[in-house]
N, C-alpha and C positions, 0 to 999 in steps of 0.2 A: 516408537518414541519420536516426538517431533524435536529433533536436535540437529543443529547446523553441523556440529562436530561429527555426529554419526553419518549425516548425509554426505559430507565431504569425504570421509573415510570410505564409505560404501562406494561412492562414484569413482573415487581415485583407485580403489581396489579393483573395481570392475574394469576400469580403463587399463590398469596395469595388467590384469589377467588377460584381457582381450589382446592387448599389444604383445604380451609375452607368448601367448598361444600362436599369434601370427608370426612373430619372430622365430619361435621354435619350429613351426612348420616350414618356414623359409630355410632356416638353418639345416633342418633335417633333409629337405629336398636338395640343398646345395651339397651337403655331405654325401648323400646317396649318389648324386651325379658325379661328384669327385671320386667316390669309391669305385663307381663303374668305369670311369676313365682310367683309373689306376689298374683295375683288373684287365681292361682291354689292352692296356700297354703291356701288362704281364703276358697276355696271350701272344702278342707280337714278339716279345723277347724270347719266349719259349720256342716259338716257331723258328726264329733266326738262329737260336742256339742249336736246334736239331740240324739245320742246314749247314751251319759253319763247322760243326764237329762231325758231320756225316755219321750220325749215330741213329739207331732205332731205339725209341724209348722202350723200356722194359714194360711188359704188361703188368708187372707187379709193383711198378713204381707209383702207381696211383690207385691203390686198393680202395680208397674212400670214394673214388669216382669224382674227384674234384675237377679234373680236366679230361678231355677226350682229345688225344693226339692221333693224327692220321698222316701217313706218307703216301703220296700218289705219284704215279708215273705220268709223263706228259700225254700219254694216250688215253688217260682217264681211268686207268685200272688202279684199284686200291692195292698198294704195296704192303702197308702195315697199319694196324689200328690197335690202340691200347684197350679199346672196348669193342671187339668185333661184333658183339650182339647189336650194337647201335650203328645202323647203316646211314650215318649222316651224309647227305649228298655233298659233292664237291662244289665249292663256291668260287666265284671269281676272286682275283687278288684284292686284298684289303679287308677292312672290318665289315661285318654284317650282323644283322639281328634276324634270327630265323625261327619260325614256328615248326617244330618237328616232334612227332609222336606225343602231341599234347603238351609239350613244354616249350618254353622260350629259351633259345640258345644264342649266346654271344660267340661269334665265330671270327677268327682272323686267319686269312689265307696268304701264304707267301710262296712265290714261284721263283725258282733259280735253276737254270740249266734244265736237266731232265727230271728234276724232282719238284714236287709240290708238297708243301707242308701245311696242314690245316689243324689249328688248335682251337678248341671250343670248351665252354662250360655253361651251365644253366643259370638262369636268373634265380631260381629257387635256392641253388647252392650259394649264390652270392648273398641272398637274403639271410641265410643261416649264419654266414660269416659276419654280415653287417650287424646282426642282432647282438653280437659280442661287444661291439663298441657303441651301440645305440645308447645304453644307459649313461655313458660318459658325455653324451651330448646334452642330456636333460639335467644332470646334477648341477652343473654350473648355472644353468638357467633358473632352476629352482632356488639355488642360493641367492642369485641376483634378485629374484622376486621377493624373497624374504627380507633381504637387506633393504631394498627400495620401499617395501611395505612399512618396515620399522621407521625408516627415515621420513616417509610421508606422514605417518602417525605423529611423529614428533613435530614435523613442520606444521601440521594442522593445529596442534595444540599451541605452538608458538604464535601462529597467525591469529588465533582467537584471544590471545592475551589482551589486546586493546579493548575488546568487547567486555571482558571481565573488569578491566579498569574503568570502563564507562559505567558498568553496573554499580561499581563501588561508589563512583562519584555521584550517581543519582541517589543511591541509598543514603549518602551523607548529607543530602539536602534537608534542611529544616523546613517543616510545613509552613512555619510562620515567616520564613525569610528565604524565598527561592531565588537562586542566583544562576545566571547563564553559565554553562559549562565551557571551559577553555577549548576552543576548536583547534588551536595550533598544537595541542598535546596529542592529538589523535591522527591516525593515518588518513590520507586523502580519500580512501575508499569509504570511510564511515563519516567523513566530514558532513555530507548532506544529512545523514541521520542525526548528527549532533546539532546541526542548524535547526532541524525540525523539532528536536527536543527542546532547544533553547527557545524557539518560538512558542511552543506549548507552555514552557515554564513561565515565560513572560506574560502570556495571556492568563494563565492560572494564577500567577501572583497578583495580576491586576484584578481578576475576579475576586480573589480572597480579600484583597484590600477593600474592594467595593462592598463585599459582604460584611466585613468587620465594621466599616463605616455605616453601612445600612442598619446593622443591628444596634449600633450605638445611637444613631439618630432616631431610629424607630422607638427605642426604649425611652429616649428623652421626649419625643413628641407624644407618645402614648400616655406619659405621666400626667400631662395637663388635662385632657378630657376625662381620664379616669378619676383624677382628683376632683374635677368639677362634678362628675356623676355622684361621687361619694358625698360631697358637700350638699348637693341638692337632695339626695336621699335622706340625709340627716335633717335638712330643713323641713322636708315633707313629714318626717316622723315627728318633728317637734311642733308642727302646725296644729293649732287648736280649732281653726274654723275651716269650713269646706272651701271657702274662697282662697285661703292661704294654701291649702293643700293642692288646689287646682293650679295655682300659679307655680308652686314647686314642681308639680307633676309635669306641667308644660316645659319648664326649664330642664327637668330630668330627661324628658323625651328628646329635647333639642341636643342635650349632651350625648345621649345614646346615638342619635343620628350622626353627630359629628364623629364620634368614635367609630361607628360602623363605616362611614365614608373613608376615614383614615385607614382602617384595616383593609378595606377593599383596594384602596390605592396602593398600600404597601404590598399586598399580594400581587397586584398587577406589575408593580415595579420589580418585585422579586422574580416573577415569571420572565419578564423580558431581559433581565440581567442574565438569567440562565440561558435563554435562547440566543443571546449575543455570542455564545461560544460556538454556535453552529448555524448553518443556513436555515432560515425559516421554511416551513412547509408551504409551498405556493399553490394557490387555488385561483381559478377564475373569479374575479370580483367585479360586479357591476357598480361603479361608483355612484352613478345617478340614483340607482335604486337604493343604495345604502344611505345616501344623503336624504332621500324622501322618508325612509323608515325612521331615521333619527330625528328629523324635524317633527314628524308625527309624535314620536315618543316624548319629546321635550315640549310639545305644544301646550300641554296642561300646566307644566311648571312655568312656562313663559306667560301664560294667561294669568296665573295666580300672581305673578310679579308685575303684571301689566306691561309686558314687553312684547313688541311686535316681532315674532320669529317667523321668517319666511324663507322660501326656496327660490333663489334667483336663477340665473342662466345655468343650465345643466346640459353638457354634451354627453351623449350616450356612449360611454367608453367602458371597455372591459380590460382589466390588467391582471397579471398574475401576482398575487400578493397573499399575505397572511390575513384572511378575511376577518378573523376575530381581532387581530391586532389593529387593523384599520377601523374597525367598529369602535374600539376603545379610544383610538386616536381622535376620531371625529367627535365621539361623545364627550371627551374631556375638553376639546376646544369649544364645543357648544355650551357645555356646563360653565366653563370659565367666562365665556362671553355673556351668558345670562346673569352671572354673579356681578359682573362689573358694568353692564350696560345701564343699570339703574332703572327705576320706575319711569315708564313712558319712553324708554329707549327702544332701539331696534337692532335686530341681529339677522344677518342674511348669510345663507350657505350657498356656495356656487361650485360647479365642477366645469373647468375649462381646459380644452386641449391646447397645448403649446409645443409645437415642433415634435420632438421625440419624448415629450413629457406630458403629464397630466397634472393640473394644479387644482388642489382643493383650497377653497377660500372660505374663511369664517370672518365676517366683517361685523363689528359692533360700533355703537355710538357712545361708548363709555368714556372714561377719563384718559384712556390710552396709557402708554408706558414711555417714559423719557428715553431717548436714544441711548444715553449713557448707561441705563440700567437694563437694557434689553438682553444682554448676554447673561446677566445675573439671574434672571427669572427662570432660566433652564437648570439652575442648580437645585439640588434636592432641599426641600424644607425652606426654600427662600421665598418669603412673601413680602410684597411691596404695599399691599393694601392695608387699610386701617383695620383695627380689631373688630369693628362691627360687621365686616364682610367675612363670613365664615370660609374656611379653606384650610388645606394642609400644606400647601406649597409643593405638592407632588405632581399636579396635573401636567404642567408643561415639561417637567423632567421625564415623565412617562411618555409624553408625545415625542420628545427628542429621541428617546431610546428606540421607539418604534420606527421613526423616520430613518435613523441610522441603520436599523436592521434591514430596511428596504433600500438602502443606498440612495436615499433622497436628500432633499434640503428643506429647511424650514426658515422662513423669513418673517420678521415682525415689522410691519409698515404702518404709516399713519393713514387713517381714514379721512378722506376729504370732508371737511366740516367738523372734524373731531372724532376721536375714537381710535380703535386698533384694528388693523387688518392682518390676519394670520394667513400666510401662503405656504402650503406644503406641496412641493414639487416631487413627483414620483416618476421614475423611468417607465416608459410604456413596455419595453422589452426587458 
């Protein structure tokens, strides 16, 4: 299960178990060393007791074979042994560790006068005695592990309470009214997470607001062409002559064309609104080639309207961009220029390098746009033209969306001699 609580408990438990085993082994080794030192001290005390009281240990005093006591003469002859069958060799004075008859012996030798006393016992005998106290070493450690495990489990649960509070605050958000979460109410460790969520909520609220506005505006704008189509259909149905029906059919086709153009632009706008939430997919784009293609595609429309559409200066440049988006951008600019240039007008398309940017120019000889109204034309469904020039008021709004998506800038300038020059600057890198 992918759970932070489980991960924390598992890792803390593993860390506690590893540290407990390490501490247990160290404690066990220290206890064993201390036990050996104590037993060595006992050997020394037994040896001095034998010397001080000048007694010979009884061979029956150690039937269990815990100790081997020997009394030697100065000349190296064995005077007495509690276990005569074991011929443990005489050692110099002091403590010794000796391998004898396949066993490890702890020996302490004391010399005084003409007598030498040597007391010894085996490591295996000590291990048997140590086994009796070993369990008391592990019981406190096990109890400590259980206690710390319970405390850590409670601490993990308490530490995750702020995340549960954050979850409840997010669930309490109304989809129609998203608000930033209070950062100061949460621990500093999750403050970056709260900041990221707030940023997401802000962008999501902005997107939802734009969508609601988009739907309302689209519904309002679609009403006019659909009403016109309905009226022209009724006129055509009521026409009694072929000429009247032809006039009505022509008007009907124009209404369908306007509605189709509006729907296409609405779909484009919806697409780039959604893409504004994330980075576009960048591909190499040859701007000069794109400009040539679009000039060729619009050439027939320009010829029908008696407009001189041409390709001016073009620097051969390639940038990383959303190729489909740039195609829509340049297509909308050329379409707008052809609508407003008027019969006998001129439209030029250019691609120019400028420092670390590339500039797309669409220059027309139409009526232009007054400086005071140039910001307004980027608003959706805002049209400054007269009713006889068809349009939806979305072309420049879509262009601005695409420019912002590519971190560029768009400028509306006056054309020398009259008209409008649109400059779109895009970063090369």
